[in-house]
C-alpha positions in Angstrom: 0.0 0.0 0.0 3.0 2.3 0.5 3.8 2.0 -3.2 0.2 3.2 -4.1 0.8 6.3 -1.9 4.1 7.0 -3.7 2.5 6.5 -7.1 -0.4 8.8 -6.2 2.1 11.6 -5.5 2.8 11.7 -9.3 -0.9 12.6 -10.0 -1.7 15.7 -11.9 -5.1 16.2 -10.3 -5.7 19.2 -8.1 -8.7 17.6 -6.3 -7.6 14.1 -5.3 -4.3 12.2 -5.7 -5.0 8.5 -6.4 -2.5 5.7 -7.1 -3.0 2.1 -8.2 -0.6 -0.9 -8.4 -1.4 -4.2 -10.0 0.4 -7.2 -8.5 0.6 -10.8 -9.6 2.6 -13.5 -7.9 4.2 -10.9 -5.6 5.5 -8.9 -8.5 4.4 -5.4 -9.6 2.9 -5.7 -13.1 1.7 -2.1 -13.7 1.2 1.2 -11.9 -1.2 4.1 -12.5 -2.1 7.5 -11.1 -4.9 9.9 -12.0 -3.8 12.3 -14.7 -4.5 13.6 -18.2 -3.9 11.4 -21.2 -0.7 11.9 -23.2 -0.7 15.2 -25.0 -3.6 16.7 -23.0 -2.8 19.6 -20.6 -3.3 18.6 -17.0 -5.4 20.5 -14.5 -2.1 21.7 -12.9 -1.0 23.1 -16.3 -4.4 24.7 -16.7 -4.4 26.1 -13.2 -7.9 24.9 -12.4 -10.0 21.7 -11.8 -12.7 21.3 -14.4 -14.9 19.5 -11.9 -14.6 22.2 -9.3 -15.2 24.9 -11.9 -18.4 23.1 -13.0 -19.4 22.3 -9.3 -19.6 18.5 -10.0 -20.2 16.4 -6.9 -17.7 13.8 -6.0 -18.7 10.3 -7.2 -20.8 11.6 -10.1 -20.1 12.4 -13.8 -16.6 10.8 -13.8 -16.5 11.5 -17.6 -16.3 15.2 -17.0 -12.6 15.4 -16.1 -9.4 15.8 -18.1 -7.8 13.0 -16.1 -8.1 9.2 -16.5 -8.4 7.4 -13.2 -5.4 5.7 -11.6 -6.9 2.2 -12.0 -7.6 2.9 -15.7 -4.1 4.1 -16.3 -2.7 0.9 -14.6 -4.9 -1.3 -16.8 -3.9 0.7 -19.9 -0.2 0.4 -19.0 -0.5 -3.3 -18.7 -2.3 -3.6 -22.1 0.1 -1.2 -23.8 3.1 -3.3 -22.8 1.4 -6.7 -23.2 1.4 -7.6 -19.5 -1.0 -10.3 -18.4 -2.9 -9.2 -15.3 -5.5 -12.0 -15.2 -5.8 -13.3 -11.6 -3.9 -10.4 -10.1 -4.6 -8.0 -7.2 -5.1 -4.3 -7.7 -4.1 -2.1 -4.7 -5.3 1.5 -4.8 -5.5 4.5 -2.5 -9.2 4.8 -3.0 -12.2 2.5 -3.7 -12.7 2.2 -7.4 -15.6 4.0 -9.0 -18.2 2.0 -11.1 -16.5 2.7 -14.4 -13.2 1.4 -13.1 -14.9 -1.5 -11.4 -16.3 -2.7 -14.8 -12.8 -2.4 -16.4 -11.2 -4.2 -13.4 -13.7 -7.1 -13.6 -13.3 -7.5 -17.4 -9.5 -7.4 -17.1 -9.7 -10.6 -14.9 -8.4 -9.0 -11.7 -9.6 -11.2 -8.8 -8.9 -9.0 -5.8 -9.0 -5.3 -5.0 -7.6 -3.7 -1.9 -8.2 0.0 -1.2 -7.3 2.4 1.5 -9.9 5.1 1.5 -13.6 4.9 0.6 -15.4 6.6 -2.3 -19.1 7.4 -2.6 -20.0 4.7 -5.1 -21.9 1.8 -3.7 -22.8 0.5 -7.2 -19.1 -0.4 -7.8 -19.2 -2.6 -4.6 -22.4 -4.3 -5.9 -20.7 -5.1 -9.2 -17.6 -6.5 -7.6 -19.8 -8.7 -5.4 -21.8 -10.0 -8.3 -18.7 -10.7 -10.4 -17.1 -12.5 -7.5 -14.2 -10.1 -7.3 -12.8 -9.9 -3.8 -12.8 -6.3 -2.5 -11.4 -5.3 0.9 -10.6 -2.2 2.8 -6.9 -2.1 3.8 -6.2 -2.4 7.5 -3.0 -0.9 8.7 
C-alpha cells in the first residue's frame, strides 16, 4: 500500500491524488495514477480543476474530467506493454468507481484492496456480483 501512496504523488489532479498498483505472484505488473492522457494539458497546467469549476459532486459524472483514473491508467499500461494481469490483485489508494470496477472485472483482476472509501456503492455491488474480492486495507 505504501507504493500506491508513492504512485499517487505523481498525479496531476488538483482535487484528489490516487494511485494504483497491479500485483501478480508478488510482482508489480503495472502502476497508474490519475492524470490527463498523453498530449492533453493537466489541471495543474491549466491552473484549475474542471470538476470544481463546474461544481460537480464527487462520485458523479466521472467522464467530466481531463484525467483518467489511476486504475484505468494501470490497466492501460499493462495492455500497452502486453502484460497479463489476469488473476492479479489491484491495490489502490481509493475504492474504485463503477467505471473502473467494470474495467477491473473485465481485465480478470480477482482481488481489489483499497485504503480510502469513495461514494460509489454500485461499484461494490458489481464487484460482489462478479465474484471479485474487495477489501478495505487495514493498517
